[in-house]
C-alpha atoms as one frame of an Amber mdcrd trajectory, in Angstrom:
protein
  -0.161  -0.205   0.020   1.316   3.716  -0.116   0.391   6.508   1.909   0.471
   9.732   1.248   3.913   9.746   0.460   2.450   7.901  -2.522  -0.565   9.936
  -3.808  -2.846   9.175  -0.910  -2.929   8.084   2.237  -2.398   4.533   2.104
  -3.599   1.533  -0.228  -2.519  -1.497  -2.556  -2.709  -4.406  -3.453  -2.368
  -7.983  -0.978  -2.462 -11.113  -1.038  -3.294 -13.982   1.952  -7.399 -14.964
   2.938 -11.013 -13.477   1.738 -11.469 -10.935   4.221 -14.385 -11.996   6.556
 -16.529 -10.389   8.956 -18.001  -7.421  10.066 -20.355  -6.967   7.033 -18.109
  -4.615   5.626 -20.189  -3.148   2.991 -22.275  -6.224   2.529 -19.487  -8.078
   1.508 -18.418  -9.254   5.168 -15.438  -7.235   4.089 -16.278  -9.988   2.408
 -13.394 -10.793  -0.429 -10.265  -9.105  -0.103  -9.724 -11.096   2.541  -7.590
 -11.749   5.163  -5.834 -15.234   5.567  -2.190 -16.123   5.399   0.083 -17.170
   2.568   0.992 -15.974  -1.305   3.307 -13.544  -2.501   3.290  -9.890  -0.102
   1.430  -6.866  -1.212   0.400  -3.471  -0.044   4.118  -2.853  -0.734   5.266
  -4.556   2.362   8.523  -5.185   3.132   9.917  -9.021   3.964  10.336 -10.278
   7.461  13.365  -9.353   9.213  12.985  -5.183   7.850  12.805  -2.072  10.691
  11.472  -3.123  14.028   8.070  -1.816  15.518   6.615   1.991  15.386   7.196
   3.903  18.420   4.158   3.905  20.229   2.568   7.349  21.016   2.805   8.034
  24.960  -0.779   9.224  24.559  -4.642   9.250  22.827  -5.298  10.716  19.507
  -7.692  10.668  16.371  -7.530   7.683  14.137  -6.309   9.544  11.563  -3.306
  10.017  13.317  -2.655   6.782  15.051  -3.450   4.892  12.120  -1.218   7.278
   9.763   2.162   6.573  12.198   1.137   2.805  13.006   0.512   1.951   9.222
   3.340   4.060   7.621   5.571   5.560  10.456   8.967   4.230  11.380   8.097
   0.428  11.353   5.004   0.370  10.479   2.696  -2.304   9.051   3.096  -1.877
   5.977   6.739  -1.044   6.069   7.535  -4.258   7.897   5.107  -7.024   7.412
   4.407  -9.426   4.509   0.713  -8.001   4.095   0.403 -11.172   2.581   0.360
 -12.863   5.810  -2.546 -11.035   6.763  -5.026 -10.725   3.757  -5.526 -11.167
   0.096  -7.008  -9.186  -3.318  -9.169  -9.597  -6.200  -5.843  -9.279  -7.934
  -4.113 -12.342  -6.036  -7.881 -14.438  -5.908  -7.310 -14.830 -10.093  -5.366
 -13.781 -12.757  -8.243 -13.203 -14.327  -8.597  -9.836 -12.576  -5.334  -8.917
 -14.170  -6.482 -10.039 -17.583  -9.895  -8.116 -17.420  -7.876  -4.638 -15.905
  -5.942  -5.475 -19.120  -9.096  -5.667 -21.656  -9.959  -2.164 -19.699  -6.424
  -0.562 -20.912  -7.334  -2.164 -24.427 -10.533  -0.071 -24.402  -9.679   2.930
 -23.263  -6.152   2.671 -25.154  -9.088   3.234 -28.063 -10.850   5.565 -27.326
  -7.484   7.736 -26.792  -6.615   6.913 -30.486  -4.187   4.510 -29.703  -0.912
   7.219 -28.422   2.316   6.342 -28.667   2.424   6.208 -24.943   0.088   4.754
 -23.374   0.366   4.905 -19.193  -1.160   2.529 -16.473  -0.357   3.520 -13.559
  -1.011   1.234 -10.481  -1.621   3.457  -7.370  -0.726   0.578  -4.237   1.010
  -1.032  -5.868   2.560  -3.627  -3.291   4.636  -5.855  -5.118   3.466  -5.361
  -8.424   1.322  -8.092  -8.906  -1.161  -6.691 -11.049   0.934  -4.643 -13.602
   2.578  -7.945 -13.821  -0.463  -9.685 -14.865  -1.489  -7.087 -17.590   1.826
  -6.549 -18.993   1.408 -10.327 -20.071  -2.155  -9.945 -20.958  -2.432  -7.024
 -23.293  -1.219  -7.665 -26.812   2.233  -6.755 -28.253   2.031  -4.022 -30.097
  -0.173  -2.376 -27.390   2.494  -4.030 -24.860   5.373  -1.846 -27.389   3.185
   1.450 -26.490   2.988   0.988 -22.711   4.288   2.747 -19.810   3.455   1.033
 -16.567   3.913   2.740 -13.651   3.687   1.352  -9.979   3.024   4.160  -7.273
   4.301   2.625  -4.011   5.766   3.540  -0.836   7.742   0.376  -0.052  10.496
  -0.490  -1.809  10.913  -1.962  -5.221  10.732  -5.580  -4.965  13.652  -7.990
  -6.951  12.935  -9.551  -9.581  10.404  -7.127 -11.413   9.953  -6.749 -14.908
  12.288  -3.965 -15.645   9.400  -2.073 -17.394   7.839  -1.313 -14.604   8.966
   1.992 -13.200   8.569   2.618  -9.775   7.930   5.447  -7.693   6.753   6.683
  -4.380   4.390   9.508  -5.730   2.091  10.351  -7.929   2.928  11.464 -11.281
   2.512  14.767 -11.689   0.299  16.400 -14.230   2.991  18.604 -16.210   3.937
  14.717 -16.952   1.053  14.699 -19.634   0.456  10.886 -18.962  -2.535   9.955
 -21.173  -3.931   6.032 -20.525  -5.395   4.011 -17.210  -5.138   4.884 -13.831
  -6.018   2.142 -11.657  -6.367   2.013  -7.760  -7.220  -1.318  -5.929  -8.202
  -1.325  -2.604  -5.915   2.183  -2.153  -8.282   4.129  -0.567  -9.881   1.966
   1.953  -6.810   2.204   3.917  -6.418   6.172   3.607  -6.420   6.802   7.246
  -9.354   8.716   8.593 -10.990  10.185  11.533 -13.938   8.651  13.200 -16.766
  10.764  14.679 -19.161   9.438  17.434 -22.977  11.043  17.971 -22.577  12.210
  22.153 -26.351  11.866  23.832 -26.967  15.519  22.861 -26.643  15.118  19.312
 -23.427  16.464  18.893 -20.306  14.509  16.745 -17.165  13.982  18.735 -13.929
  12.860  17.855 -13.250   9.588  18.724  -9.185   9.272  20.794  -7.272   6.181
  20.845  -4.805   4.959  22.966  -2.202   3.180  21.294  -3.969  -0.117  22.891
  -6.957   0.736  20.451  -9.047   1.839  23.769 -11.356   4.220  22.511 -12.556
   7.689  24.604 -14.606  10.777  22.986 -12.923  14.347  22.582 -13.836  17.431
  21.242 -16.674  18.002  18.940 -16.180  18.254  15.543 -15.587  21.075  13.567
 -14.503  23.414  10.278 -14.569  21.239   7.076 -14.714  17.994   8.583 -17.988
  18.967  10.532 -18.977  20.161   7.072 -17.889  16.659   5.239 -20.349  14.971
   7.698 -23.125  17.092   7.643 -23.143  16.714   3.678 -22.130  12.748   3.424
 -22.749  11.326   6.424 -25.378  13.086   8.746 -25.507  12.277  12.116 -29.088
  11.141  11.777 -29.399   8.171  13.974 -28.935   9.511  17.296 -26.392   8.871
  20.018 -23.685   5.799  19.696 -23.518   5.795  15.757 -20.508   6.536  14.330
 -18.706   7.953  11.110 -15.520   8.074   9.271 -14.613  11.942   8.020 -13.600
  10.261   4.564 -12.393  14.309   3.610  -8.454  12.731   2.957 -10.014  10.191
   1.217 -11.629  12.756  -1.818  -8.395  14.792  -1.693  -6.245  12.073  -2.540
  -8.609  10.601  -4.858  -8.874  14.194  -6.631  -5.066  14.314  -6.785  -4.841
  10.921  -8.419  -7.619  11.747 -11.101  -4.912  15.347 -11.830  -2.321  12.701
 -12.636  -3.924  11.821 -15.880  -3.895  14.473 -19.169  -5.955  11.712 -20.020
  -7.771   8.601 -19.949  -9.770   6.547 -16.970  -9.183   6.997 -13.374 -10.265
   3.433 -11.379 -10.928   3.263  -7.989 -12.180  -0.267  -6.701 -12.806  -0.628
  -3.253 -15.205  -1.638  -0.096 -17.495   0.548  -0.418 -20.813   2.349   0.362
 -22.871   5.749  -0.433 -25.189   7.930   1.808 -28.237   5.513   1.025 -26.284
   2.988   2.992 -23.883   4.238   5.580 -23.380   1.584   8.382 -24.876   3.526
  11.341 -21.938   1.585  13.253 -19.302   2.682  11.173 -16.593   0.219   9.437
 -13.143   0.481  11.202 -11.513  -2.457  11.776  -8.545  -4.486  11.796  -6.576
  -7.504  10.440  -3.723 -10.096  11.865  -2.853 -13.151  10.251  -5.948 -13.834
   8.862  -8.772 -12.592  11.308 -11.143  -9.475  11.413 -10.259  -8.499  15.432
 -10.102  -4.754  17.327  -8.023  -1.729  14.803  -5.264  -1.304  17.751  -2.520
   1.491  16.126   0.845  -0.479  17.436   1.592  -1.558  14.215   0.888  -4.872
  14.667  -2.328  -5.357  12.362  -3.746  -3.508   9.370  -6.122  -1.129  10.019
  -9.225  -0.124   7.228 -12.233   1.219   6.825 -14.650   1.402   3.590 -15.124
   4.018   1.543 -17.495   6.744   0.964 -16.939   6.268  -2.725 -19.890   9.222
  -3.485 -18.055  11.561  -2.155 -14.858  10.549  -3.868 -16.644  10.375  -6.922
 -17.925  14.347  -6.511 -14.523  14.888  -5.808 -12.772  13.529  -8.690 -15.571
  15.430 -10.651 -15.129  18.913  -9.570 -11.373  18.675 -10.487 -12.385  17.345
 -13.940 -14.749  20.031 -13.854 -12.125  22.632 -12.788  -9.140  21.563 -15.364
 -12.048  22.090 -17.999 -13.139  25.339 -16.835  -8.762  26.732 -16.635  -8.846
  25.119 -19.930 -11.801  26.691 -21.279 -10.869  30.420 -20.147  -7.437  29.780
 -21.484  -8.683  29.163 -24.925 -11.193  32.029 -24.297 -14.504  29.592 -24.556
 -16.974  30.115 -21.273 -16.321  27.794 -18.559 -18.441  24.709 -17.149 -19.338
  25.437 -13.847 -17.279  23.560 -11.800 -20.605  22.879  -9.008 -23.173  22.291
 -11.754 -23.047  18.544 -10.898 -25.481  16.863  -8.790 -24.226  14.263  -5.742
 -24.291  10.723  -6.516 -27.329   8.961  -5.245 -29.392   5.715  -5.477 -31.514
   5.778  -8.482 -29.343   8.757 -10.270 -29.230   7.514 -13.821 -25.743   6.889
 -15.990 -25.481   9.094 -19.164 -22.956   7.104 -21.245 -21.473   8.036 -24.127
 -17.912   8.546 -26.173 -17.973   6.468 -29.818 -15.433   3.184 -28.638 -16.789
   0.066 -30.399 -18.297  -2.580 -28.442 -16.004  -5.653 -28.037 -17.510  -9.282
 -28.430 -16.490 -10.652 -25.036 -18.263  -8.656 -22.935 -20.817 -10.181 -21.131
 -24.394  -9.670 -20.882 -26.647  -9.510 -18.189 -29.164  -7.265 -15.965 -26.969
  -4.999 -13.747 -27.465  -4.920  -9.373 -26.190  -1.513  -9.182 -25.573   1.153
 -10.644 -25.292   4.958  -9.570 -23.507   8.008 -11.157 -22.065  11.635 -10.740
 -22.475  13.733 -13.105 -23.177  17.262 -14.204 -26.542  18.228 -15.616 -26.790
  18.799 -19.539 -25.037  16.408 -22.156 -22.847  13.531 -21.807 -19.490  15.165
 -20.829 -15.668  13.353 -19.962 -16.031  14.535 -15.997 -19.006  12.309 -15.397
 -17.697   9.405 -13.077 -19.834   6.508 -12.818 -19.912   3.652  -9.698 -20.292
   0.531 -10.415 -19.884  -2.607  -8.523 -16.863  -5.121  -9.663 -19.506  -7.830
 -10.631 -21.004  -5.751 -13.198 -17.787  -3.981 -13.973 -15.890  -7.230 -14.638
 -19.049  -8.911 -16.269 -18.928  -5.856 -19.114 -15.300  -6.604 -19.574 -15.989
 -10.247 -20.442 -15.272 -12.290 -16.877 -18.191 -14.362 -16.311 -18.291 -17.335
 -13.775 -20.866 -19.406 -16.029 -20.216 -23.173 -16.025 -18.451 -24.382 -19.253
 -20.829 -27.100 -21.844 -20.685 -30.749 -20.133 -20.347 -32.168 -23.477 -16.440
 -30.716 -23.498 -16.269 -32.460 -20.317 -16.354 -35.792 -23.365 -14.767 -33.608
 -25.931 -11.780 -32.402 -24.202 -11.259 -33.458 -20.424  -8.424 -31.510 -19.543
  -9.828 -28.054 -21.022 -12.719 -28.705 -19.344 -11.258 -28.747 -16.231  -9.528
 -25.896 -17.032 -12.325 -23.711 -18.264 -14.318 -25.347 -14.641 -11.288 -23.690
 -12.930 -12.003 -20.304 -14.418 -15.453 -20.695 -13.851 -14.795 -20.815  -9.931
 -12.568 -17.846 -10.053 -14.517 -15.822 -12.180 -17.401 -16.285  -9.701 -15.911
 -15.742  -6.678 -14.374 -11.991  -8.199 -17.995 -11.434  -8.987 -19.719 -13.025
  -6.346 -22.282 -10.415  -4.783 -21.778 -11.560  -1.379 -18.079 -11.121  -1.505
 -15.625  -9.408  -4.002 -18.722  -9.003  -6.538 -20.184  -6.248  -4.036 -17.295
  -3.843  -4.478 -17.362  -0.591  -5.509 -15.954   0.934  -8.673 -15.531   4.399
  -9.092 -14.872   5.078 -13.098 -13.685   9.012 -13.605 -13.092   9.467 -16.878
 -10.352  12.357 -17.771 -10.662  14.189 -21.506 -12.489  11.149 -22.903 -15.749
   9.930 -22.850 -16.536   6.415 -21.395 -16.471   3.777 -23.357 -19.617   2.916
 -24.218 -19.285  -0.723 -23.991 -18.666  -0.341 -20.262 -21.714   1.184 -19.695
 -24.690   0.104 -22.615 -26.400  -2.451 -20.311 -28.095  -0.136 -18.125 -31.130
   0.880 -19.728 -32.377  -2.721 -19.618 -30.998  -2.555 -16.068 -32.547   0.261
 -14.625 -36.254  -0.022 -15.847 -38.617  -1.556 -12.789 -35.509  -2.398 -10.884
 -34.805   0.055  -8.628 -36.162   3.346  -7.079
């Protein structure tokens, strides 16, 4: 994982068992999975690294406590092998990298196949996703591909020399065109936690080095404004909320790294209509979920208010378009013209990308849109479930035809194995329930990712 020094506050890929428990977004944190074994991810160093972090002397807000525990001197992601604690979709199946490769092909097509095509993996772990994508893309595209791993931890040995390893997001001045992909990055960006007191006032939750909590002062300033807009305290005393403002800022910075293309965040997520009343902050250690303890011994994570991040990305693109329009003498578009994403919001799909023959059909479980009013534009983000996104990219859990078993038993076994892996990636009660945030920058979202929306919304959702 990376943190603020890598263009955000934390995140990345890991490996191990599937995160379960606590009902994280209906997934039971279900899918990312916390278990042992496999290659390390999230950028964790090998065992034998620096000693554990210095333990703070007193309670502090969860954002500061988590930042220190995960990314401070000897912190969890700089000391542990996170693969011993969890895994992600990247490690569940090579089909995930295949799907990202397919998405890259479609973005390349929408960009007009530029001479240099960027692929930026934010929170790259040990480069597993980039390695898989490099193996999956067509050779002609691979010759133009410029892969970047954004990760705070040191570059692992044996990585493909084409991969540029860096601890910071690319600067806007670099003019990258392509796909930015952040798999389980935002959920590990540290956030503060608020709890509503008996008078109905959200107060900052303070955590000691052993994880014991006390209530601090009232939440004020921009954090209070964020709560009012995105996670209002309307369920009575004792309700909790994670203040996602740092994640909004991190996602805006990630979007700014692209001159044009598509930025994607895949993560445990919720929207305003489904915020969990007790929050989602939790810890994972050795494959098991447990209390979050900010002493560097465990991962600390919380679900992402992905609709708030979507709005931050939309505003970033709108403000950039306004500046560019003003510099050309054109009338700038209003940066505030969009409405908040919410349940039942219809997506505007656009663009001239041809449909891919591998895209799976089927109706959609949930789609939400953060968009500006008026005709489709490059700044309209889209929220999908991972199930929806992967099916649109050709990943299906359908069983192979039984006739193949008698005709080619080995091929049948291979196809059956792939179907099982696809089913895990798209399981609506597990990894398939993850949220995907797609933010186009300077292009229309490829139409073959959204073509089924009209059928899926008619009479099926409020």
